[in-house]
N, C-alpha and C positions, 0 to 999 in steps of 0.2 A: 374403727380402731381395733387393734388386736387385744384380746383379753389376756393373752400371755405374750411376753416379748418375743419378737422374731430375731433371727441373727443380725438383720439389718433394719434400720428404722424405715418406716414407710412414709410416703407423702400422700396426703389425702385432702379432700375438700369437703366443705359443708354445703348442704342445702339449707337456706333459711328464708323466713318471711321478712322482707326488708322493713316493713312498717313495725312489726313486733320487735325487731332488733333495734330500730331507732327509739322506740318507746323504752326498751330496757336500758339502752345507753343513757337516755335522758334521766331516768330514775336513778341510775348508778351515779351520774354526775351530780345531780341535785343533792343526793345523800352525802356528797363529799364537798359541799360548799359552793358549787358552781351556781351563779345567778343566771336564770333563764328568762329572757324577755322575748315574748312572742309579738312581733310587730313587723312593719314594713319600713324600710329605709326610704325616706322622702328626698334626702339630699346628702351629699358628701362634701365636707370641707377638706381641702388639701392645699398643700404648697409644694411646688416642684414635684418630687417623687415621694412625698410623705403624706399619709393620711393624718389629718388633725382630729377630726371628729365626724360622727354620724348623727344626723338628725332624723328621728323617727316620726311616723305619722302622728303620734300623740303629742309631738312637740318636744319630747324628751331628747336630750343630747347625750350621746355616749362617746367618751374619750378613752383612748388607750395608747400605750406605747407601740403595740404590735397588733396587727389584724390578720385574721385568717379569712380569706375570701372563699366561702363555700356557697356562693349564690347560684350555682348551677350554670347552665349555658348562658345566663345573663352576664356572668363575669363582671359584676358591678364595679368592683374595686380595681382588679388587675387590668381589665381591658377598657371599660367605659370611663374610668376616672384617671388611672395612671397611663392609659393608652399604650400598653404593651401590645405589640402586634400579634395577631392570631395567624398561625400557619395552617392553612386548609389542606386536607388530604383528599378532597373531593374528586380530584382528577384521577386518583388511583384506587381509592376505596369508594365504590359506587353506592353502597347501602347507606341511605340517609334518613330512613323512616322505619317505623315499626308499628305493629298493632298487637295488643295483648288482651287475652281473655282468660278469666279464671274458670276452670272446669272442676268437675267432681274429683274427689280423692280416688286414687287407683288402689285396688286391693288384689293381691298383696302389694304392699308399697315397694316400688323399685328403689334401688340404691344408687342410681346414676341418672344423669341428665341425658336426654336424647337431642341431638342436633341433626336435622333432616333437611336435605336439599329441596328447594321449591323452584318453581319456574322463574322467579325474579329475586331470589335470595335464599334464605334458609329459615327454618322454624325450630323453636325449642320446645321441649316438654320437661318441666321441672316438677318432680313429685314432692309435695309437702304433706305433713300429717293431717292437715285440715282441708286441703284442696290441691289441685294440680295447676301449675302455671303454664299457659300456652302463649306463644308469641311468634310473630313472623317479622323478621328483619328483611327489608327489601329496598330496592332502588326506585325512587319516585319518578325517575326518568323512563322506567320500563313498565310501570303499572300504577293504577290509581289506588287511593286508600280503600275505596269501596271494593275494588277487585281483589285487593290483598286480603281484606277481611273475609270475603266470600271464599277465597282459596284456603285460608286458615280454618274456617269453620268446616269446610268440606273435608280437608285433610285430617283434622283432629276430631271430626264428628261432634262438633259443638253446636247444638241447636239453640241452647240458651246461653246466658251470660252476656253482660255488657262489654262491648269492645272499647278499649282505650287506645287512641291513636297518638303517636309520638313522632316528632321530628328530631333529628340528631345533627348536632354540629360537630362534624368529624374533623379532628385536627388537634393542634396543641398551641399553647401560648409560647411565644419565643423565649420567655423566661417565666419560671414559676414563682420566683421571688423578685420583687421590685420594691425598693425602698423598705418600708415597714409593713409590707403585705406579702403573705404567703398564700398562693392560690392552690386549692386542693379539690379533688373530685372533678365534676363536670366543668367547673370554672377554670381548671388547669388544662385538661385534655380529655378526649374521648375517641375511642376506636370501637367499632361495633363489638357487641359482647361475645364474640367467638372466643373461646378459651377463658371467659370471665376476666378479660383484661383490665377493665376499669377497677374491679375490686383489688387486683394485684397492685395497680399503680397507686390507688388510694392508701392501701395498707403500707406500702413502702414509703409513701409521702409522709405518713404519720410518724414513721420511724425517723425519717430525715428531719422532720420538724422538731422532734424531741432532741435530736443531736444539735440542731441549730440553736435552740433555746438554752441548751447546756454548754454552748460554745465549743462543741467538739468538731463542728464543721462550719465552713464559711459559706455564704450565700452563693458565691460563684461556683464552688464545687458542687453544691446541691443542684443548681440550675443545670450544670453539665450532666450530672448523673441522671436526673429525671428526663432530660432530652434524649440521652442515649437509651434509656429504658423505653420510652414511648416509640422512638424510631425503630428499636429492635422488635418491639411488638408489632408495629406496622409491617415490617418486613416479613415476620412469621405469618401473620394473618394473610398477607398478600400471597404468600407461597401456597396457601390452600387453593386459591383461585388459579394461580399460574400453573399448577400441576394437575388441575382437574381435567378429566377426560370428557366431562359433560359439555355438549355443544348443541343441545336440542332447542335452545331459545336464544333470541338476540341478547338477553341479559348475560347468559353464560359465555357467549362469544365475546361480548364487550368487556366482561369482568376479567377474562383471561388476558386480553390485549392490554387493559389498563394495568394489571398486575405486572406484566412483563416490561412495562415502561420504566420500572424501577431498575436502574442499571446495576445497582449493588446486588439485587436479587438475581438478575440474569447471570451475573458473574458467578454467584453461588451455585445456581442450578447447572451451569456449564461445568464447573469443577465436579459436581456430583455425578453428572453423566459421563465424565471422562474416564471414570474407573480408576483414577489415581488415588493418592493418599488423602482422602477427604478429612480425616481426623487432623492431619498436620495443617491442612488449609484452614480449618475452623479455628485451630489454636492460634494461628497467625493472624487471621483476618476477623474473627468474631470472638476475641478473647473477652470482651465486655458485653457480649450479647446476653439478654435475659434468658435465652433458650440455649441450653447446652447440648452436647452431642446426642444423648438419647432422644431428645425432642425432635431434632432434625432427622434422625434415622427413622423414628416412628412416622413422621409426616411423609418424607420422601419415599421411604420403603413402602409404607402403607398405600400411597398413591400409585405405586408401581411406576414411578417416574424414572425413565431410562431412555437411552438413545434408541430411536426407532429401529436402527439397524442391528441392535444387540439381540441375538437369538440364543439366550442362555437356556439350556434345557432344564426343566424342573422335574426332579424325581420325588415322588411321594415317599414320605418317611415310612419305613416298615411298620406294619400294624402293631407289633409288640412294643416298639419304641413309643408310638403315639399313645398306646394304652398305659404304658408305664408313666409317661409324662402326666396324663390326666389323673392317674391314681395318686401321684405325688402331690399334685395341686389339691386334690380332694383331701388328702391326709393333712396338709398344711392348714387348709380351711377348717377342718373339723377340730384340729388340735388348738388353733390359735384364735378362731373367730366364732362368735355366735351369729345366729340369723339376724338380718337387718332389723326386722320388726321386734325381735327380742331385745336387741341393743337399745332401740328407741324406748321400749317399755321400761327398761332399766333406768334410762336417763330420766324419764318422767317420774318414776318412783323416787329417785334420788332428789329431784327438784322439789317434789311434794314434801319430802322429809325435811329438807332444809327450810322450806317455807313454814 
């Protein structure tokens, strides 16, 4: 965050420890009167499209007018009980598994996540104050969990640390709201964590749930908005694979073919390559997309995705212009921002003071 306001507001993201955030949210909720029961649901009583009660392992019965299904990939209420269909994306998004290993803290602490291509997927490196999160998202059709773990350890130089293997249910529920149930998080949808998509969907779902409970929006509208959001994310993630020039393994070849099987994406890429008014096309055909103009330009331009017959000459900017641009950015940084580690130390001191 800037220490002094900039002419325009910036968008930024946070790195956080998921378990610590969950613990903090639990404490925050308990302090405000939320009752927390830690148990396993043994059975669900329902009638038609309404949940009547939950019976816990202890025998206790929990009744409510409204239920939020946050049961993860299990989707206990929305799918297993109310039988809302699950729409799989496995035919187009090939990555269905992951392995994660915690590593040592990096000094000095980086301020950004790294996403690095691998033979059968990609790996992340997320710097936290106490450790570094490493993970490898991959296709189980192209490698085994053992091979994926070995590739991650070699690439990230991780001799120690216990590996956690995960399988991912990639797709979405046909409806997020059914009867008196609202599915959220992994119970609602999941697309591989490229661009931190699951966090975005969960955050937006919480906003919509608040508007549903305050009767500002109806269930049908929310179902439509969340479906459009997830499908828009799916298209954008697929575009990474469709425009990749990497073809050095069967995985990357198959991933490109699978991505291009999405007709809507193929249409978008055709208009981009045509050299026509791409802005006008986006405004007409992607008005409700979660990814706006700058996102598509960054992705497609960054991938150098263009017609293979296009031979546009590239002239290097004069040295004085390049130097002036760098000097301007350095000046902005010095005037408005502190060093990343300094900003974290300031936050820690402020937290200790409040405590």
